C-alpha positions as CSV (number, residue, x, y, z in Angstrom):
1,M,7.6,-2.4,-56.5
2,N,9.0,-0.4,-59.4
3,L,10.0,2.9,-59.1
4,P,9.7,5.5,-61.7
5,D,12.4,6.0,-64.2
6,F,13.4,9.5,-63.4
7,P,17.3,10.1,-64.4
8,V,17.2,13.7,-62.8
9,I,16.0,12.1,-59.2
10,S,19.1,11.9,-56.8
11,E,19.9,8.9,-55.0
12,L,18.5,10.5,-51.8
13,H,15.3,11.2,-53.3
14,R,14.9,7.6,-54.5
15,L,15.7,6.5,-51.0
16,A,12.9,8.9,-49.6
17,Y,10.5,7.8,-52.1
18,M,11.2,4.1,-51.3
19,I,10.8,4.6,-47.5
20,R,7.6,6.2,-48.3
21,N,6.1,3.5,-49.8
22,L,7.4,1.2,-47.2
23,L,5.6,3.0,-44.6
24,M,2.4,3.1,-46.7
25,L,2.7,-0.9,-47.1
26,S,3.1,-1.1,-43.1
27,S,0.3,0.9,-42.7
28,I,-1.8,-1.3,-44.7
29,L,-0.5,-4.4,-43.3
30,G,-1.1,-3.0,-39.6
31,L,-4.9,-2.3,-40.3
32,G,-5.5,-5.6,-41.9
33,L,-4.0,-7.1,-38.7
34,L,-6.3,-5.0,-36.6
35,L,-9.3,-6.0,-38.6
36,L,-8.6,-9.5,-37.9
37,G,-8.6,-8.8,-34.1
38,F,-4.8,-9.1,-33.4
39,R,-3.5,-7.2,-30.7
40,P,0.3,-6.7,-29.6
41,P,1.0,-7.9,-26.1
42,S,1.3,-5.5,-23.3
43,T,4.5,-5.0,-21.5
44,P,4.1,-5.2,-17.6
45,S,5.4,-1.9,-15.8
46,L,7.3,-1.8,-12.4
47,T,6.1,1.4,-10.3
48,T,6.7,2.6,-7.0
49,A,5.3,5.9,-5.3
50,Y,8.1,6.6,-2.9
51,S,11.9,7.2,-2.9
52,I,13.0,4.5,-0.8
53,S,16.7,3.9,0.5
54,A,18.6,0.7,-0.1
55,H,18.1,-0.6,3.4
56,H,14.3,0.1,3.6
57,P,12.9,-0.7,0.0
58,A,9.4,-0.7,-0.4
59,A,8.5,-3.6,-2.9
60,L,8.2,-3.1,-6.4
61,V,5.1,-4.9,-7.4
62,P,5.3,-6.2,-11.2
63,G,2.1,-6.0,-13.3
64,G,-0.1,-3.1,-14.2
65,D,-4.0,-2.7,-13.8
66,E,-4.6,-4.5,-17.0
67,S,-2.8,-7.7,-15.8
68,E,-4.5,-7.4,-12.6
69,K,-8.0,-7.3,-14.1
70,V,-7.0,-10.5,-15.9
71,L,-6.3,-12.2,-12.7
72,A,-9.2,-10.8,-11.0
73,S,-11.6,-12.0,-13.7
74,T,-11.2,-15.7,-12.5
75,S,-13.3,-15.2,-9.3
76,G,-13.2,-17.8,-6.7
77,T,-9.9,-19.3,-7.6
78,K,-6.3,-19.2,-6.0
79,I,-3.7,-16.8,-7.6
80,S,0.0,-17.1,-7.4
81,V,1.3,-14.2,-5.4
82,E,4.8,-14.5,-7.0
83,G,6.1,-10.9,-7.0
84,I,3.5,-9.7,-4.4
85,E,6.6,-9.7,-1.9
86,W,4.9,-9.5,1.6
87,L,2.1,-12.1,0.9
88,A,4.8,-14.6,-0.5
89,E,7.0,-14.1,2.4
90,A,3.9,-15.0,4.7
91,G,3.2,-18.0,2.4
92,L,-0.3,-17.1,1.6
93,S,-2.3,-18.0,-1.5
94,L,-4.4,-15.2,-2.9
95,D,-8.1,-15.5,-3.6
96,A,-9.4,-13.6,-6.8
97,H,-11.9,-11.4,-4.6
98,H,-9.0,-9.9,-2.5
99,L,-7.5,-8.5,-5.9
100,Q,-10.8,-7.3,-7.1
101,E,-11.2,-5.4,-3.7
102,Y,-8.1,-3.6,-4.6
103,L,-9.4,-2.9,-8.1
104,H,-12.4,-1.4,-6.9
105,F,-10.4,1.9,-5.7
106,E,-10.1,3.9,-8.5
107,D,-7.4,6.2,-7.0
108,R,-4.9,3.4,-6.7
109,Q,-1.9,5.5,-7.6
110,L,-2.6,7.2,-4.2
111,M,-3.2,4.0,-2.2
112,P,-0.6,2.2,-0.2
113,Q,1.3,-0.4,-2.6
114,R,-0.7,-3.1,-3.6
115,D,1.0,-5.9,-1.6
116,V,0.4,-3.8,1.5
117,F,-3.0,-3.3,1.1
118,L,-3.9,-6.8,0.2
119,L,-1.8,-8.0,3.3
120,A,-3.8,-5.4,5.6
121,Y,-7.3,-6.6,3.8
122,T,-6.6,-10.3,4.8
123,G,-6.3,-9.3,8.6
124,Y,-9.4,-6.9,8.3
125,E,-11.3,-10.1,7.0
126,Q,-10.3,-12.1,9.7
127,L,-11.2,-9.7,12.3
128,L,-14.5,-8.9,10.7
129,R,-15.3,-12.7,10.6
130,Q,-14.5,-12.8,14.3
131,G,-16.9,-10.3,15.0
132,K,-14.3,-7.6,16.3
133,L,-15.0,-4.8,13.9
134,Q,-17.8,-2.9,15.2
135,N,-16.6,-0.2,12.8
136,S,-16.0,-2.2,9.7
137,R,-16.4,0.5,7.1
138,Y,-12.6,1.8,7.6
139,L,-9.4,0.2,7.3
140,T,-6.5,2.4,8.3
141,V,-3.1,1.4,7.2
142,V,0.5,2.7,7.9
143,D,3.6,1.7,6.2
144,F,6.6,2.3,8.3
145,R,8.8,1.2,5.4
146,I,8.2,4.8,4.1
147,P,10.4,7.4,5.6
148,S,8.5,9.8,8.1
149,N,9.1,12.8,5.7
150,S,6.3,11.4,3.4
151,E,2.7,10.8,3.9
152,R,2.3,6.9,5.0
153,L,-1.2,6.9,6.8
154,W,-4.2,6.1,4.7
155,V,-7.7,6.0,6.1
156,L,-9.7,3.6,3.4
157,D,-13.6,3.5,3.0
158,M,-14.1,-0.2,2.6
159,E,-17.6,0.4,1.5
160,E,-17.6,3.2,-1.2
161,H,-13.8,2.0,-2.0
162,R,-12.1,5.6,-1.8
163,I,-9.6,7.2,0.0
164,V,-10.8,9.1,3.1
165,Q,-7.6,10.6,4.4
166,R,-3.9,10.3,3.6
167,S,-1.5,11.8,6.4
168,L,1.9,11.9,7.9
169,V,2.6,9.9,10.8
170,A,5.3,9.6,13.5
171,H,7.0,6.7,15.0
172,G,8.5,6.2,18.2
173,V,11.7,7.9,19.4
174,N,13.6,4.7,19.8
175,S,12.2,3.4,16.7
176,G,14.7,5.6,14.4
177,E,15.2,9.0,12.9
178,L,14.0,9.3,9.3
179,Y,13.2,5.8,9.1
180,A,11.6,3.3,11.7
181,T,14.0,0.4,12.0
182,K,13.4,-1.1,15.7
183,F,10.4,-2.4,17.1
184,S,9.1,-3.1,20.5
185,D,6.1,-3.9,22.7
186,T,7.9,-3.7,25.9
187,P,6.7,-0.9,28.2
188,Q,9.1,2.0,28.4
189,S,10.5,1.2,25.1
190,F,9.2,4.2,23.3
191,Q,9.3,1.9,20.2
192,S,6.5,1.4,17.7
193,S,4.8,-1.9,17.3
194,P,3.8,-3.5,13.9
195,G,0.6,-5.5,13.3
196,F,-3.1,-5.3,13.7
197,Y,-4.9,-3.3,16.1
198,L,-8.7,-2.1,16.9
199,A,-9.0,1.6,17.0
200,N,-11.3,1.8,20.0
201,E,-12.6,4.7,22.4
202,L,-12.2,8.5,22.4
203,Y,-10.9,10.4,25.4
204,I,-9.5,13.8,26.2
205,G,-5.6,13.6,27.2
206,K,-2.6,15.8,27.6
207,H,-3.0,15.8,23.6
208,G,-6.2,16.6,23.4
209,L,-8.7,14.5,21.5
210,S,-7.1,11.0,21.6
211,L,-8.1,7.4,20.4
212,R,-7.1,4.3,22.4
213,L,-5.7,1.5,20.6
214,D,-5.9,-2.6,21.3
215,G,-3.2,-4.6,20.0
216,M,-4.5,-7.8,18.4
217,E,-1.3,-9.8,18.5
218,K,0.1,-10.9,21.5
219,G,3.9,-10.8,21.7
220,I,3.9,-8.1,19.0
221,N,1.3,-5.3,20.0
222,G,-0.7,-6.8,22.9
223,N,0.8,-4.5,25.5
224,A,-0.6,-1.3,23.5
225,R,-3.3,-0.2,26.0
226,D,-1.0,-0.9,28.9
227,R,1.7,1.2,27.0
228,A,-0.8,4.0,26.2
229,I,-0.2,3.6,22.7
230,V,-2.8,5.7,21.2
231,I,-3.5,8.0,18.2
232,H,-3.2,12.0,18.9
233,G,-2.4,15.0,17.2
234,A,1.1,16.6,17.7
235,D,2.8,19.8,16.7
236,Y,5.8,17.7,15.7
237,V,4.1,16.2,12.7
238,S,4.1,18.6,10.3
239,P,5.4,19.8,7.1
240,E,7.2,22.8,8.9
241,F,9.0,20.2,11.1
242,I,9.9,18.3,8.2
243,Q,11.4,21.6,6.5
244,R,13.6,22.3,9.3
245,H,14.9,18.8,10.6
246,G,14.4,16.7,7.3
247,R,12.0,14.4,9.1
248,L,9.1,14.4,11.7
249,G,9.5,14.4,15.3
250,R,9.1,11.2,17.3
251,S,6.6,10.3,19.7
252,Q,6.8,7.6,22.8
253,G,5.5,4.9,20.5
254,C,2.4,6.4,19.3
255,P,1.3,6.9,15.7
256,A,0.9,10.7,16.1
257,L,-0.9,12.6,13.5
258,P,-0.8,16.4,12.3
259,L,-2.9,18.6,14.6
260,G,-4.8,19.7,11.3
261,Q,-5.9,16.2,10.6
262,S,-6.0,14.3,13.9
263,E,-9.6,15.1,14.9
264,S,-11.2,14.2,11.6
265,I,-9.3,11.1,11.4
266,I,-9.9,10.0,15.0
267,R,-13.6,10.7,14.8
268,T,-13.9,8.6,11.5
269,I,-12.1,5.5,13.0
270,T,-13.0,5.3,16.3
271,G,-15.6,2.6,17.5
272,Q,-13.2,-0.8,16.9
273,S,-12.1,-0.2,13.4
274,C,-9.3,-2.1,12.1
275,L,-5.8,-0.2,11.8
276,F,-2.7,-1.9,10.5
277,I,0.9,-1.1,10.7
278,L,3.5,-2.8,8.5
279,V,7.2,-2.5,9.5
280,P,10.3,-3.1,7.2
281,D,11.2,-6.1,9.6
282,K,10.0,-9.2,7.8
283,N,10.3,-11.2,11.1
284,Y,6.9,-9.6,11.9
285,I,5.3,-11.6,9.1
286,K,6.7,-14.8,10.4
287,R,5.8,-14.0,13.9
288,S,2.2,-12.5,13.3
289,P,-0.6,-14.7,14.9
290,I,-3.1,-13.3,12.4
291,I,-0.9,-14.1,9.5
292,R,0.1,-17.4,10.5
293,S,-3.4,-18.6,11.3
294,L,-4.1,-17.5,7.5
295,S,-0.9,-19.4,6.4
296,S,-2.2,-22.6,8.4
297,S,-5.6,-22.3,7.1
298,G,-4.4,-22.5,3.5
299,G,-4.8,-19.0,2.3
300,M,-7.2,-16.1,2.6
301,G,-11.1,-16.3,1.8
């Protein structure tokens, strides 16, 4: 490329002139590549919605929505779960329709993390196939890996694929303070228990309108009804309590909710809907009868 011979132009001007021409040439080449159908490769991102301590990490899930859509486009095929930490831990293979179910939700940035939803959904599907979910419209997910000063309960509408409620939720007094770290199904332990539950019938108790829970995993949460583990409202589950103490108050093992949201949530999920509680202890994944049955059957679907 020849530059005009202007003796009075300084070296700086000559350099600027050359850069301008190079930029013009680059633009022309880029336009040509676009016309030929070339697209630069996208870079996967790592995202997480919460600030989690090093001892209670929420899984970082590689890949954004575009990569998820590519995976989900191969309907009916098995997908590698590498990078989906809790599913990989369970030794599960993933059908594309499970990922499609997740992608049907538009507000995914407000959802439970992808691996948590997929793990909850696999158990929900199994209970549904077994005819145990009389209220199959709703799936409630609790992620006790998240500290109690953050919202960590979601009620999901599985028909309209939308978030019905997000809420604070308390753990048991002997499970920990800000974080839940200890879990038990033993009576009088006052600890939370992980796993899959049926949200069953309403009753009026000392906390007002409450919801009885039946644990679906013997040895993990099977004593829930005998322990009187129920969903109820409590004044120690509130932003005001967090402001004063840096965390929520704690229950005797019940997933207690804010007074302003408890009745609405209870009336929505009553009638044998699925509740799933995930905890940071991966021994639950290894011991869970529901998850082990999925692993032994060769996956989900």
